[in-house]
C-alpha positions in Angstrom: -139.6 46.6 -190.4 -136.8 48.9 -191.5 -137.6 51.3 -194.2 -135.0 53.3 -196.0 -135.5 56.3 -198.1 -132.8 57.4 -200.6 -132.1 61.2 -200.4 -129.3 62.0 -202.9 -129.9 65.7 -203.2 -129.4 68.8 -201.1 -132.4 70.3 -199.4 -132.0 73.4 -201.5 -131.9 71.7 -204.8 -135.6 70.4 -204.4 -137.4 72.3 -201.7 -140.5 70.5 -202.4 -138.8 67.2 -201.9 -137.3 68.2 -198.7 -140.7 69.5 -197.5 -142.3 66.2 -198.6 -140.0 63.9 -196.5 -140.0 66.4 -193.6 -143.8 65.7 -193.5 -143.6 62.1 -194.0 -141.5 61.5 -191.3 -143.3 63.9 -189.0 -146.5 62.0 -189.8 -145.0 58.7 -188.8 -143.7 60.2 -185.6 -147.2 61.6 -185.0 -148.7 57.9 -185.4 -146.0 56.6 -183.0 -145.6 53.1 -185.0 -143.2 51.0 -182.9 -142.9 48.5 -185.6 -141.4 50.7 -188.2 -137.9 52.2 -188.3 -137.1 55.0 -190.7 -133.6 55.1 -192.3 -132.4 58.1 -194.5 -129.8 57.0 -196.8 -127.8 60.1 -198.2 -124.5 61.3 -199.4 -121.5 62.1 -197.2 -121.6 65.5 -198.8 -125.5 66.1 -199.0 -126.6 69.1 -197.2 -129.9 68.3 -195.4 -131.6 69.3 -192.0 -133.7 66.2 -191.8 -131.4 64.4 -189.3 -131.5 67.4 -187.1 -135.2 68.0 -187.5 -135.9 64.2 -186.7 -133.3 63.0 -184.2 -135.0 59.5 -184.1 -134.3 59.1 -187.7 -131.6 56.8 -188.5 -128.9 58.1 -191.1 -126.7 56.4 -193.4 -124.2 58.4 -195.3 -122.6 56.8 -198.1 -120.3 58.0 -201.1 -122.6 56.1 -203.4 -124.6 59.3 -203.6 -121.8 61.8 -203.9 -121.9 62.8 -207.5 -118.7 62.0 -209.5 -117.0 60.3 -206.4 -115.3 57.1 -207.3 -117.9 55.1 -205.3 -120.6 57.0 -207.4 -118.8 56.4 -210.8 -118.5 52.5 -209.9 -122.0 52.3 -209.1 -123.3 53.9 -212.4 -121.0 51.5 -214.4 -122.3 48.4 -212.3 -125.9 49.5 -213.1 -125.3 49.2 -216.9 -125.3 45.5 -217.3 -128.2 43.4 -216.5 -127.1 41.2 -213.5 -128.6 39.7 -210.3 -129.6 43.2 -209.5 -130.1 46.5 -211.2 -128.4 48.4 -208.3 -125.8 45.8 -206.7 -123.7 48.3 -204.6 -127.0 50.0 -203.2 -128.5 46.5 -202.6 -125.3 45.4 -200.6 -125.4 48.7 -198.6 -129.1 48.3 -197.8 -128.6 44.6 -196.7 -125.7 45.7 -194.4 -128.0 47.9 -192.7 -130.9 45.4 -192.5 -133.2 47.3 -194.6 -136.5 45.5 -195.5 -138.2 48.2 -197.9 -136.6 50.8 -200.0 -139.3 53.5 -200.1 -139.8 56.5 -202.5 -136.9 55.3 -204.9 -136.4 52.7 -207.7 -136.1 49.0 -207.3 -132.8 47.5 -206.5 -133.5 44.4 -208.4 -136.2 41.7 -208.9 -133.9 39.1 -207.4 -133.2 41.2 -204.3 -134.9 40.4 -201.1 -135.4 44.1 -200.4 -139.0 45.2 -201.2 -139.2 48.6 -203.2 -141.8 51.2 -203.3 -141.5 53.4 -206.3 -142.6 57.1 -206.0 -143.7 58.9 -209.3 -144.1 62.7 -208.2 -145.8 63.7 -211.4 -145.8 63.2 -215.3 -145.2 66.7 -216.4 -142.9 65.4 -219.2 -146.0 63.9 -220.9 -147.5 67.3 -221.2 -144.5 69.6 -221.4 -141.8 67.7 -223.2 -140.4 70.9 -224.5 -139.3 71.7 -221.0 -136.9 68.8 -221.0 -133.9 67.9 -223.1 -133.9 64.7 -225.3 -131.5 63.0 -222.7 -133.6 64.2 -219.5 -136.8 62.7 -221.3 -135.1 59.6 -222.0 -133.8 59.3 -218.5 -137.1 60.0 -216.9 -138.9 57.6 -219.0 -136.3 54.9 -218.3 -136.6 55.5 -214.6 -140.4 55.5 -214.5 -140.5 52.6 -216.8 -138.1 50.3 -214.6 -140.1 51.5 -211.5 -143.5 50.4 -213.2 -141.8 47.0 -214.0 -139.7 46.1 -211.1 -141.1 47.9 -208.0 -143.3 46.0 -205.7 -145.7 49.0 -205.3 -146.1 52.5 -206.6 -147.0 55.8 -205.0 -148.4 58.7 -206.9 -149.6 61.8 -205.2 -153.1 62.3 -206.6 -155.7 60.6 -208.5 -154.9 62.9 -211.4 -151.3 61.2 -211.3 -152.9 57.8 -211.1 -154.7 58.6 -214.4 -151.4 59.7 -216.1 -149.7 56.6 -214.8 -152.3 54.5 -216.5 -151.5 56.2 -219.7 -147.9 56.0 -219.2 -147.8 52.2 -218.2 -151.1 50.6 -219.5 -149.6 47.2 -219.0 -148.0 47.4 -215.7 -149.2 45.2 -213.0 -147.6 46.5 -210.1 -150.0 47.7 -207.2 -150.5 51.5 -207.3 -151.5 53.6 -204.5 -152.5 57.4 -204.1 -150.8 59.0 -201.1 -152.0 62.7 -200.6 -149.1 64.7 -199.1 -149.9 66.7 -196.0 -147.5 69.2 -194.6 -146.1 69.4 -191.0 -148.7 71.2 -189.0 -147.9 74.8 -188.4 -147.8 76.2 -185.0 -149.5 79.5 -185.1 -148.0 80.6 -181.7 -144.5 80.5 -183.2 -144.9 82.4 -186.4 -142.9 85.3 -186.7 -144.8 88.6 -186.4 -146.0 90.4 -189.4 -144.0 93.7 -188.4 -140.7 91.8 -188.1 -141.0 90.2 -191.6 -142.2 93.5 -193.2 -139.1 95.2 -191.7 -136.7 92.5 -192.5 -137.7 92.0 -196.0 -139.0 95.6 -196.9 -142.3 94.6 -198.2 -145.8 96.2 -197.9 -148.2 95.3 -195.2 -150.6 93.9 -197.7 -149.3 91.4 -200.2 -150.1 88.1 -202.1 -147.6 85.4 -201.8 -146.1 82.7 -204.2 -143.9 80.2 -202.5 -142.9 78.3 -205.7 -139.5 77.7 -207.2 -139.0 79.7 -210.4 -139.3 76.7 -212.9 -140.9 77.7 -216.2 -143.9 75.5 -215.7 -144.7 77.3 -212.3 -146.0 80.1 -214.7 -145.1 83.0 -212.8 -145.4 85.0 -216.1 -149.3 85.0 -215.7 -148.9 86.7 -212.3 -146.5 89.4 -213.9 -149.2 90.0 -216.7 -152.0 90.3 -214.1 -149.8 92.9 -212.2 -149.3 94.7 -215.4 -153.2 94.8 -215.9 -153.8 96.0 -212.4 -151.0 98.7 -212.7 -152.8 99.8 -216.0 -156.0 100.4 -214.0 -154.1 102.3 -211.2 -154.5 99.5 -208.7 -151.5 99.0 -206.3 -151.1 95.3 -205.8 -148.0 93.4 -204.6 -146.9 89.7 -205.0 -144.0 88.6 -202.8 -142.3 85.5 -204.1 -140.2 83.0 -202.3 -138.1 80.0 -203.8 -135.1 79.4 -206.1 -134.9 81.8 -208.8 -133.0 79.2 -210.9 -134.4 76.9 -213.5 -131.6 74.6 -214.5 -133.7 73.6 -217.6 -134.3 77.1 -218.6 -131.4 79.2 -217.2 -132.7 82.3 -219.0 -136.3 82.1 -217.5 -135.8 84.3 -214.6 -134.1 87.0 -216.2 -136.6 87.0 -219.0 -139.2 87.3 -216.3 -137.8 90.4 -214.7 -137.2 91.9 -218.0 -141.0 91.8 -218.5 -141.6 93.3 -215.1 -139.4 96.2 -215.7 -141.0 96.7 -219.2 -144.6 96.5 -217.6 -143.5 98.9 -214.8 -144.3 96.5 -212.2 -140.8 95.5 -210.9 -141.7 97.2 -207.5 -144.9 95.1 -207.3 -143.3 91.7 -208.1 -140.8 91.2 -205.1 -138.8 88.2 -205.3 -137.0 87.2 -201.9 -135.4 84.1 -203.2 -134.7 81.2 -200.7 -135.7 82.2 -197.2 -135.8 80.2 -194.0 -138.7 77.8 -193.8 -139.9 79.7 -190.5 -139.9 83.0 -192.5 -141.8 81.3 -195.5 -144.6 80.1 -193.1 -144.8 83.5 -191.7 -145.0 85.3 -195.0 -147.6 83.0 -196.2 -149.5 83.3 -193.0 -149.5 87.2 -193.1 -150.4 87.5 -196.8 -153.6 88.3 -198.0 -153.9 85.1 -200.0 -151.5 82.4 -201.6 -151.2 82.1 -205.4 -150.2 79.1 -207.3 -150.4 79.7 -211.0 -148.7 76.5 -212.1 -149.4 74.8 -215.4 -148.9 71.4 -213.9 -148.4 69.8 -210.4 -148.2 66.3 -209.0 -149.6 67.5 -205.7 -148.9 71.1 -204.8 -147.0 71.7 -201.6 -147.7 75.3 -201.5 -151.5 74.6 -201.9 -151.4 72.1 -198.8 -149.4 74.7 -197.0 -152.1 77.5 -197.7 -154.9 75.0 -196.6 -152.9 74.3 -193.4 -153.0 77.9 -192.6 -156.6 78.4 -193.4 -155.6 80.9 -196.3 -157.4 81.9 -199.2 -155.7 80.2 -202.2 -155.9 81.3 -205.8 -155.2 78.4 -208.1 -154.6 77.9 -211.8 -157.6 75.7 -213.0 -155.6 72.5 -213.6 -157.2 69.1 -212.5 -154.9 68.3 -209.6 -155.7 71.8 -207.9 -159.5 70.9 -208.2 -158.5 67.8 -206.5 -156.8 69.5 -203.7 -159.9 71.7 -203.3 -158.9 74.3 -200.7 -161.9 75.4 -198.8 -161.3 79.1 -199.4 -160.2 79.1 -203.0 -160.7 80.8 -206.4 -159.7 79.6 -209.9 -158.2 81.1 -213.2 -157.2 79.7 -216.4 -153.4 79.6 -216.6 -153.2 82.0 -219.6 -155.8 84.3 -218.2 -154.0 87.3 -216.3 -157.4 89.3 -216.4 -159.1 86.6 -214.4 -156.1 86.5 -211.9 -156.2 90.2 -211.6 -159.9 90.2 -210.8 -159.5 87.5 -208.3 -156.6 89.6 -206.5 -158.6 92.8 -206.6 -161.7 90.8 -205.0 -159.5 89.7 -202.2 -158.1 93.0 -201.6 -161.8 94.4 -201.2 -163.1 91.5 -199.1 -162.5 91.3 -195.4 -160.6 88.2 -194.2 -162.3 85.6 -192.2 -159.5 83.2 -191.0 -160.4 79.9 -189.3 -159.8 79.8 -185.6 -156.1 78.5 -184.8 -157.4 75.9 -182.5 -159.8 74.5 -185.0 -157.1 74.8 -187.8 -154.6 73.1 -185.7 -157.0 70.3 -185.1 -157.8 69.8 -188.8 -154.0 69.8 -189.6 -153.3 67.2 -186.9 -155.9 65.0 -188.2 -154.7 65.4 -191.7 -151.3 64.6 -190.8 -152.2 61.5 -188.8 -154.2 60.2 -191.8 -151.1 60.8 -194.1 -149.0 58.6 -191.8 -151.6 55.7 -191.3 -152.2 55.7 -195.1 -148.4 55.3 -195.6 -147.9 52.6 -192.9 -151.1 50.6 -194.4 -149.4 50.5 -197.8 -145.9 49.6 -196.5 -147.3 46.8 -194.5 -149.2 45.5 -197.3 -146.1 44.6 -199.3 -144.3 42.7 -196.6 
């Protein structure tokens, strides 16, 4: 069975997506399934480290995914009318490479012999439509609606998202599956030392870590307000942020956030490192006092799973999917309650850490990763 994954974006454009597919390919590699070959279909200009990370991964590069190239434009034009397929040029490409299943993408067409598994990462647009333009809302509803109608199976990342799917497409009869994402196991022995990271990034020895993009729904604002409250009480608390500081939907968001930091006198306590190498992100998370995810909405939080994989304390906004992820060592706060977050941070600073032994944590992570791969293989084989 040859399974293609469409990857039309650069790694840096969506780090969560890059990490998701890295974990999926790693989980399949761990399971050693000899009847499955994974094929990455991406643009000729797409910047991704996945081929180097997984040498056994077949890679097909095509100008069909190069935005505004002649092939890309032709593909868009040919997808407009209803014909034998909804994506005839991609269908032709996949057939040429003997693909059996297109995974984590849309359908190429009901009359195509290629099966399709749609991936609906989350339904944020149902809850925060004001974060999107009218065109973006129309586009995502169209893409999700087509998947719910034309795909052979659907994947969502949580039971919370499964409930949202039932609300969005109550009449869809396409089989749907919950596939909990699990990150690639961390190798504790290869983590960069605390002293190196502190010296390189000029951060204090004790800090909290937020490894989220600066999208508006990620809700960094509540963290800034919590730091402001701590500052008023004379407490010295530092939060180190990694992730892309650009929100294309709200380009003014980051500067507004930093202006609030300056106004509250906590600019030195809210340290933004931007995009850092993944190995550094792992080390920064591992050496933090706790991981924070203040997000107002998640499909299945990568940062929460990475915190769990390191056996870290995780301080979470109290939203349904975070309760579903259920880190063993967690604390919850309402997304609009900076006082509660401040109290959780101060409690963490006052309480000695009790990390899980690395060997035990490594075993847990390997078992979780293997289960992730097995679950994916089960649902793929079910649609053949």
